[in-house]
C-alpha positions as CSV (number, residue, x, y, z in Angstrom):
1,E,3.2,-18.1,-8.0
2,V,1.8,-15.4,-6.6
3,Q,3.8,-11.8,-7.4
4,L,3.8,-8.2,-6.2
5,V,5.3,-5.5,-8.0
6,E,5.6,-1.9,-6.9
7,S,6.6,0.9,-8.2
8,G,5.5,4.8,-8.7
9,G,7.8,5.9,-5.4
10,G,10.6,8.3,-6.0
11,L,11.8,11.6,-4.5
12,V,9.5,14.5,-3.6
13,Q,9.2,17.8,-1.6
14,P,7.0,18.5,1.5
15,G,3.6,19.3,0.1
16,G,4.0,17.3,-3.4
17,S,2.3,14.1,-4.1
18,L,3.2,10.2,-5.6
19,R,0.8,7.6,-7.3
20,L,2.0,4.3,-6.0
21,S,1.1,1.3,-8.2
22,C,0.9,-2.3,-7.2
23,A,0.4,-4.9,-10.0
24,T,-0.3,-8.4,-9.0
25,S,-0.4,-11.6,-10.4
26,G,-1.2,-15.2,-9.5
27,I,-3.9,-14.3,-7.3
28,I,-7.4,-14.1,-7.9
29,F,-7.7,-10.4,-7.5
30,G,-11.2,-10.1,-6.8
31,E,-11.4,-12.1,-4.3
32,S,-8.5,-10.3,-2.3
33,V,-7.4,-8.4,0.5
34,L,-4.9,-5.8,-0.6
35,A,-2.8,-3.5,1.4
36,W,0.0,-1.0,2.0
37,F,2.5,-1.2,4.5
38,R,5.9,1.4,4.9
39,Q,8.7,1.2,6.8
40,A,10.7,4.6,8.0
41,P,14.5,4.3,8.8
42,G,14.7,2.9,12.3
43,K,11.3,2.2,12.5
44,E,9.1,-0.4,12.9
45,R,6.7,-1.4,9.3
46,E,3.5,0.0,10.0
47,A,-0.1,-0.2,8.1
48,V,-0.8,2.5,6.1
49,S,-4.2,1.0,4.4
50,S,-6.1,-1.8,2.9
51,I,-8.8,-2.2,0.6
52,N,-11.2,-5.7,0.4
53,N,-11.8,-6.9,-3.2
54,N,-14.9,-8.6,-2.1
55,D,-17.1,-5.8,-0.8
56,G,-14.8,-2.5,-1.9
57,T,-14.1,-2.2,2.1
58,T,-11.5,0.6,3.1
59,H,-8.7,0.8,6.2
60,I,-6.7,3.7,6.4
61,S,-4.0,5.1,9.4
62,Y,-4.8,7.9,11.3
63,S,-1.5,9.5,10.0
64,A,-2.6,8.8,6.3
65,A,-6.3,9.6,6.6
66,G,-7.3,12.6,4.7
67,R,-4.1,12.3,2.7
68,F,-3.9,9.0,0.8
69,A,-6.4,7.1,-0.7
70,I,-6.5,3.6,-2.1
71,S,-7.7,1.9,-4.7
72,S,-8.0,-1.1,-7.0
73,D,-8.6,-1.7,-10.7
74,N,-9.7,-5.6,-11.2
75,S,-9.3,-5.2,-14.7
76,K,-5.6,-4.9,-14.6
77,N,-5.0,-6.7,-11.1
78,T,-3.5,-3.8,-9.5
79,V,-3.8,-1.4,-6.2
80,Y,-3.0,1.9,-6.4
81,L,-2.1,4.1,-3.6
82,S,-2.2,8.1,-4.3
83,M,-0.3,9.9,-1.9
84,N,-1.0,13.7,-1.2
85,N,0.7,16.7,0.9
86,L,3.7,14.0,1.3
87,K,5.4,15.3,5.1
88,P,9.1,14.2,5.3
89,E,7.7,11.8,8.0
90,D,5.9,9.8,5.0
91,T,9.7,9.0,3.9
92,G,10.2,5.0,3.8
93,V,10.1,1.6,1.9
94,Y,6.5,1.7,1.0
95,Y,5.2,-2.2,0.5
96,C,2.2,-3.7,-0.8
97,A,0.7,-6.7,0.6
98,A,-2.0,-9.5,-0.4
99,E,-4.5,-11.7,1.5
100,P,-6.3,-14.1,-1.0
101,G,-8.7,-15.1,2.0
102,A,-10.1,-13.3,4.9
103,I,-8.9,-11.2,7.9
104,V,-9.8,-10.2,11.1
105,L,-7.3,-7.2,11.5
106,W,-6.2,-5.4,8.2
107,D,-3.4,-3.3,10.2
108,E,-1.3,-6.5,11.3
109,E,1.4,-8.0,8.9
110,Y,0.7,-11.6,10.0
111,E,-2.8,-11.4,8.0
112,Y,-0.8,-11.6,4.8
113,D,0.9,-13.9,2.9
114,H,2.5,-12.2,0.3
115,W,4.4,-9.5,0.1
116,G,6.3,-7.1,-2.9
117,R,9.8,-6.1,-2.2
118,G,9.2,-2.4,-1.4
119,T,9.3,1.0,-3.5
120,Q,11.5,3.6,-1.7
121,V,9.6,7.1,-1.3
122,T,11.5,10.3,0.1
123,V,9.9,13.4,1.3
124,S,12.3,16.4,1.3
125,S,13.5,19.5,0.3
């Protein structure tokens, strides 16, 4: 059984930082593509960043570029999203997604077979 468990969300002031973690099991982590998506209240879920553990290729959304960074630890089967200079518009539920096979479009939800339940991030003063 594949499991993705996110943690690290919380309430932070604008300009603050958080690091999200996604612990995985049931997949060959080093051969998978892992991604972070988020869903703001009243909006559709959107892609934030991805990492292909096969070759280390990463992608990041325009809104997150320069502030967020994705990384993975193969020894812990865990993927991280480090978020700096957080803004109120970063508020939402952050989801981890995994695809054991190859993908074409890193920012499309349908590419990923497995999803976590999400962790809430709230940026507010």
